[in-house]
C-alpha positions in Angstrom: -47.1 -77.1 148.9 -49.4 -80.0 147.7 -48.4 -83.8 148.1 -46.3 -84.2 145.1 -45.8 -88.1 143.5 -42.7 -88.4 141.6 -43.3 -91.4 139.1 -43.0 -93.0 135.8 -46.0 -94.3 133.3 -44.6 -97.9 133.6 -44.2 -98.0 137.4 -46.4 -100.4 138.6 -45.7 -99.6 142.3 -46.7 -95.6 141.5 -49.8 -97.0 139.3 -50.7 -99.0 142.4 -50.0 -96.5 145.2 -51.9 -93.8 143.0 -55.0 -96.1 142.6 -55.2 -96.2 146.4 -54.5 -92.4 147.1 -57.3 -91.7 144.7 -59.5 -94.6 146.3 -59.0 -92.5 149.8 -59.5 -89.3 148.4 -56.1 -87.8 149.0 -55.2 -85.1 146.9 -51.5 -85.1 145.0 -49.7 -84.0 141.8 -48.0 -86.3 139.6 -44.9 -85.6 138.1 -43.5 -88.1 135.5 -39.5 -88.0 136.2 -39.2 -89.1 132.5 -40.7 -86.0 131.3 -39.1 -83.1 133.6 -35.4 -83.5 134.0 -35.3 -81.5 137.2 -37.6 -83.8 138.9 -35.6 -86.8 137.7 -32.4 -84.8 139.1 -34.2 -84.1 142.8 -35.5 -88.0 143.0 -31.9 -88.8 142.4 -30.5 -86.7 145.1 -33.0 -87.9 147.7 -32.6 -91.9 146.7 -28.9 -91.9 146.8 -28.3 -91.0 142.8 -31.1 -93.8 142.0 -34.1 -93.0 140.2 -36.6 -94.7 142.6 -40.2 -94.4 142.4 -42.6 -93.7 143.7 -41.2 -90.9 145.8 -43.5 -88.5 147.4 -43.0 -85.2 148.7 -45.0 -84.3 151.3 -46.4 -80.5 152.1 -43.6 -80.3 154.7 -41.3 -80.7 152.2 -40.0 -84.3 153.7 -39.9 -87.6 151.4 -40.7 -90.8 151.3 -39.5 -93.8 148.5 -42.1 -96.3 147.8 -44.6 -95.8 150.7 -47.1 -97.8 151.8 -51.0 -96.2 152.0 -50.6 -96.5 155.4 -47.4 -94.8 155.9 -48.8 -91.7 153.7 -52.0 -91.6 155.2 -50.1 -91.6 159.0 -47.3 -88.8 157.4 -50.7 -86.8 156.5 -52.2 -87.1 159.6 -55.0 -89.1 158.3 -54.6 -92.7 160.2 
């Protein structure tokens, strides 16, 4: 399973984290929850009924909501 970032096009936190991950060379798949009802429901389930983005799903199946780039790297074993 790839690293997946659930986001929206208007989310500033999403844009920042996406840019940071790209600079670090971290590959990920981006899913716009406004275009994918199943993804939106999953994000709500993970975040107590809220569509909080960015929500990341890691290759091990675990999730993190609005993590820092440092937290992402740590979870991936990169730092």
